[in-house]
C-alpha positions in Angstrom: -99.2 96.1 22.7 -96.4 93.6 23.5 -95.8 93.1 19.8 -95.5 96.9 19.2 -93.0 97.2 22.0 -91.0 94.2 20.7 -90.9 95.8 17.3 -89.8 99.1 18.6 -87.1 97.4 20.7 -85.8 95.6 17.6 -85.8 98.9 15.6 -83.9 100.6 18.4 -81.2 97.9 18.5 -81.0 97.8 14.7 -80.4 101.5 14.6 -77.9 101.2 17.5 -76.1 98.4 15.7 -75.9 100.3 12.4 -74.7 103.4 14.1 -72.0 101.5 15.9 -71.0 99.7 12.7 -70.8 103.0 10.9 -68.4 104.4 13.5 -66.2 101.3 13.4 -66.0 101.4 9.6 -65.3 105.1 9.7 -62.2 104.4 11.8 -60.7 102.6 8.8 -61.7 105.3 6.3 -59.7 108.4 6.0 -60.8 109.7 2.6 -57.3 109.9 1.2 -55.0 108.1 -1.2 -51.3 107.5 -0.9 -48.9 108.8 -3.5 -48.6 105.3 -4.8 -52.4 104.9 -5.0 -52.7 108.1 -6.9 -50.0 107.1 -9.3 -51.8 103.8 -9.9 -55.1 105.5 -10.6 -53.6 107.8 -13.2 -51.2 105.2 -14.7 -53.1 104.7 -17.9 -53.5 108.4 -18.7 -51.3 110.3 -21.2 -51.1 113.3 -18.8 -50.2 112.0 -15.3 -50.3 114.3 -12.4 -47.3 114.6 -10.1 -47.5 114.8 -6.3 -45.5 117.4 -4.4 -45.0 118.5 -0.8 -43.9 121.7 0.8 -43.5 123.1 4.3 -45.0 126.3 5.5 -46.1 128.1 8.6 -48.8 130.7 9.3 -47.8 134.2 10.2 -49.9 133.8 13.3 -48.2 130.6 14.4 -44.6 130.9 13.1 -43.2 128.1 15.3 -45.5 125.5 13.9 -44.2 124.2 10.5 -46.9 122.4 8.5 -46.6 119.9 5.7 -48.9 120.5 2.7 -49.4 118.0 -0.1 -50.6 119.0 -3.6 -51.0 117.4 -7.0 -50.5 119.1 -10.3 -50.5 118.2 -14.0 -47.0 118.6 -15.5 -45.9 121.3 -17.9 -42.7 121.6 -19.9 -39.8 123.4 -18.2 -40.3 127.2 -18.3 -43.8 127.0 -19.9 -45.9 129.6 -18.3 -48.5 130.0 -21.1 -51.2 127.7 -19.6 -53.8 129.1 -17.2 -53.9 127.3 -13.8 -57.0 125.9 -12.1 -56.5 125.2 -8.4 -59.1 123.0 -6.7 -59.7 123.3 -2.9 -61.8 120.6 -1.2 -64.4 120.7 1.6 -64.8 118.6 4.7 -64.3 115.7 5.2 -62.3 115.1 2.1 -58.9 115.4 0.3 -57.4 116.3 -3.0 -58.7 112.9 -4.4 -62.2 114.5 -4.4 -61.2 116.1 -7.7 -59.6 113.0 -9.4 -62.2 112.9 -12.2 -61.3 116.4 -13.3 -57.7 115.3 -13.7 -58.9 112.6 -16.2 -60.8 115.0 -18.4 -58.7 115.4 -21.6 -60.6 118.5 -22.7 -59.8 120.3 -19.5 -56.2 118.9 -19.4 -55.6 120.5 -22.9 -56.8 123.9 -21.7 -55.2 124.4 -18.3 -52.7 123.1 -15.7 -54.7 121.5 -13.0 -53.8 121.6 -9.3 -55.5 120.1 -6.2 -54.3 120.4 -2.6 -54.9 118.6 0.6 -56.1 121.3 3.0 -54.3 121.5 6.4 -55.2 118.4 8.5 -56.6 116.4 5.6 -55.1 113.9 3.2 -51.4 113.9 3.7 -51.2 117.5 4.9 -50.5 116.5 8.5 -53.6 114.3 8.7 -55.4 114.8 11.9 -53.9 118.1 12.9 -56.8 120.4 12.5 -56.6 124.1 11.7 -59.9 125.8 12.4 -58.9 129.3 11.3 -59.7 130.2 7.7 -57.1 132.9 7.8 -54.3 130.5 8.8 -55.4 127.9 6.3 -55.1 130.5 3.5 -51.7 131.5 4.8 -50.6 127.8 4.6 -51.8 127.6 1.0 -50.3 130.9 0.0 -47.1 129.2 -1.3 -49.3 127.7 -4.1 -50.4 131.1 -5.2 -46.7 132.1 -5.3 -45.8 129.0 -7.2 -48.2 130.0 -10.1 -47.6 133.7 -9.9 -46.3 133.7 -13.5 -49.4 132.0 -14.9 -51.3 134.2 -17.3 -54.6 133.3 -15.5 -55.3 131.8 -12.1 -58.7 130.3 -11.3 -59.5 128.9 -7.8 -62.3 126.4 -7.5 -63.5 125.9 -3.9 -66.1 123.3 -2.8 -68.0 123.7 0.5 -65.5 124.6 3.2 -62.9 125.0 0.4 -65.0 127.9 -0.8 -64.3 129.7 2.5 -60.6 129.3 2.1 -60.8 130.3 -1.6 -62.5 133.5 -0.6 -59.7 134.3 1.9 -57.1 133.7 -0.8 -58.9 136.0 -3.2 -59.0 138.7 -0.4 -55.3 138.5 0.1 -54.4 138.1 -3.6 -56.6 140.6 -5.5 -54.0 141.1 -8.2 -53.1 137.4 -8.7 -56.3 135.5 -8.6 -58.4 136.2 -11.7 -61.4 134.0 -11.1 -63.0 132.1 -8.2 -65.7 129.4 -8.7 -67.6 128.8 -5.5 -69.3 125.4 -5.5 -71.8 124.8 -2.7 -69.6 127.1 -0.7 -70.1 128.1 2.9 -69.5 131.8 2.9 -71.8 133.6 5.3 -71.5 133.2 9.1 -74.3 130.9 10.3 -75.7 130.1 6.8 -75.2 126.3 7.2 -76.8 123.5 9.2 -75.1 122.3 12.3 -76.7 119.1 13.5 -77.1 118.5 17.3 -74.9 115.4 17.0 -72.0 117.7 16.2 -72.1 119.2 19.8 -72.7 115.7 21.2 -69.7 114.3 19.4 -67.5 117.2 20.7 -68.2 116.4 24.4 -65.2 115.1 26.3 -66.7 111.7 27.0 -67.6 111.0 23.3 -64.9 112.9 21.4 -62.2 110.1 21.9 -64.5 107.6 20.1 -65.1 109.8 17.0 -63.1 108.7 13.9 -60.3 111.1 13.1 -61.7 112.2 9.7 -65.1 113.0 11.2 -63.5 114.7 14.2 -61.5 117.0 11.8 -64.7 118.0 10.0 -66.6 118.5 13.2 -63.9 120.7 14.7 -64.0 122.9 11.6 -67.8 122.9 11.6 -68.1 124.1 15.2 -65.6 126.8 14.7 -66.8 127.8 11.2 -69.1 130.7 12.2 -66.3 132.5 14.2 -63.8 131.8 11.4 -66.1 133.4 8.8 -66.8 136.3 11.0 -63.0 136.9 11.2 -62.8 137.5 7.4 -66.1 139.4 7.2 -64.5 142.9 6.9 -62.3 141.9 4.0 -64.9 140.9 1.4 -64.5 144.2 -0.5 -60.9 143.3 -1.2 -62.0 140.6 -3.7 -61.6 141.9 -7.2 -61.6 138.5 -9.1 -64.5 137.6 -11.2 -66.8 135.2 -9.4 -69.0 132.3 -10.5 -71.3 130.6 -8.0 -72.8 127.1 -8.3 -75.3 126.1 -5.6 -78.1 123.6 -5.3 -81.4 125.1 -4.4 -82.2 122.0 -2.3 -78.9 122.2 -0.4 -79.9 121.6 3.3 -76.3 121.5 4.6 -74.9 124.8 3.2 -77.9 127.0 2.5 -78.5 128.7 -0.9 -78.7 132.0 1.0 -74.9 131.9 0.8 -75.3 133.1 -2.8 -77.3 136.1 -1.6 -74.7 136.8 1.1 -71.8 136.7 -1.4 -73.6 139.0 -3.9 -74.2 141.5 -1.2 -70.6 141.5 0.0 -68.7 141.2 -3.3 -69.0 145.0 -4.0 -65.8 145.1 -6.2 -66.3 141.9 -8.2 -68.5 140.8 -11.1 -70.7 137.9 -10.0 -72.4 135.2 -12.1 -74.6 132.6 -10.4 -76.0 129.2 -11.3 -78.7 128.0 -9.0 -79.5 124.3 -9.7 -83.1 123.5 -8.7 -82.7 119.7 -8.3 -79.4 119.6 -6.5 -78.4 119.4 -2.9 -74.9 119.4 -1.5 -73.8 117.1 -4.3 -72.7 119.2 -7.3 -69.2 118.0 -7.6 -70.4 114.4 -7.8 -73.6 114.7 -9.7 -72.8 117.7 -11.9 -69.1 117.2 -12.6 -69.5 117.6 -16.4 -71.6 120.7 -15.9 -68.9 122.1 -13.6 -66.2 121.2 -16.2 -68.2 123.0 -18.9 -68.4 126.2 -16.8 -64.7 126.1 -16.1 -64.0 125.7 -19.8 -66.4 128.5 -20.6 -64.5 130.8 -18.2 -61.2 129.8 -19.9 -62.7 130.4 -23.3 -63.9 133.9 -22.4 -60.4 134.5 -21.0 -58.9 133.4 -24.3 -61.2 135.6 -26.3 -60.5 138.6 -24.2 -56.8 137.9 -24.4 -57.0 137.7 -28.2 -59.0 140.9 -28.5 -56.4 142.7 -26.3 -53.5 141.4 -28.4 -55.3 142.5 -31.7 -55.9 145.9 -30.2 -52.2 146.2 -29.2 -51.1 145.1 -32.7 -53.3 147.7 -34.3 -52.0 150.3 -31.9 -48.4 149.3 -32.7 -49.1 149.5 -36.5 -50.5 153.0 -36.1 -47.4 154.0 -34.1 -45.1 152.5 -36.7 -47.0 154.3 -39.4 -46.5 157.6 -37.6 -42.8 157.0 -37.3 -42.6 156.4 -41.1 -44.4 159.7 -41.8 -42.0 161.5 -39.5 -39.0 160.1 -41.3 
């Protein structure tokens, strides 16, 4: 009996030590890269992304000016022929979450790529949380304006980034052409909230939680209410929708796909349910994601070509009529 108690005691202290060590390490991890670190990572590539900043405020908090950082692949001056793919990360994370996509030459040849630090993350006022999906979308709206002349705009939202992507699609039905939801939290309450989230939010514990985890936890605890706030506006989405979700996702449940299909009454929806995946698609299925993005761009190119041919035929017929009249 004493041996069992001694073993349990050692296990308890080992778990306590690991937990404390994890918290200490987490204080030194912020999940972001400086501009210089990003430049170094992409220094050997032919197409090097460029980092930009802008200032914006939410219509609901006009006095609070926020800094937003984003990264884009360059294009020649005045070139508006390339489609744009905008990546929006989840929590906790930053625009660096999508670095590998910016190294894919096939994708780089087909589109201008953009990734953004959501408000509070990366170098978008790190640590200053914004728990409203509506306000987050308003702060990212200048990016939609920046690419308003692009012939095609696709938004790729991962996890919480999917929530923000949905809101952007609601408020920009004529500008956003396609949304790819990846493991996205879309339905109120359709995600797991661990008891430790409430524990970590208590006044006595909160001060000891590392900033990056505190940000994610604040968003998590306010997420249901934030999703309920945009619930009436789902019919406003008119963009084509592609959904990727792991059937074994125990953090953001696969029932989010069913929720979206039910509420996207004015959008065409295509779904890919991955039987072996959890909440890990961006990491473990990056090439698969890339192929889906390329397929969407290809279908867009084919449609555009068909439309141009139809217009050319129509113009030839019109010119022919004019000749006959003469």
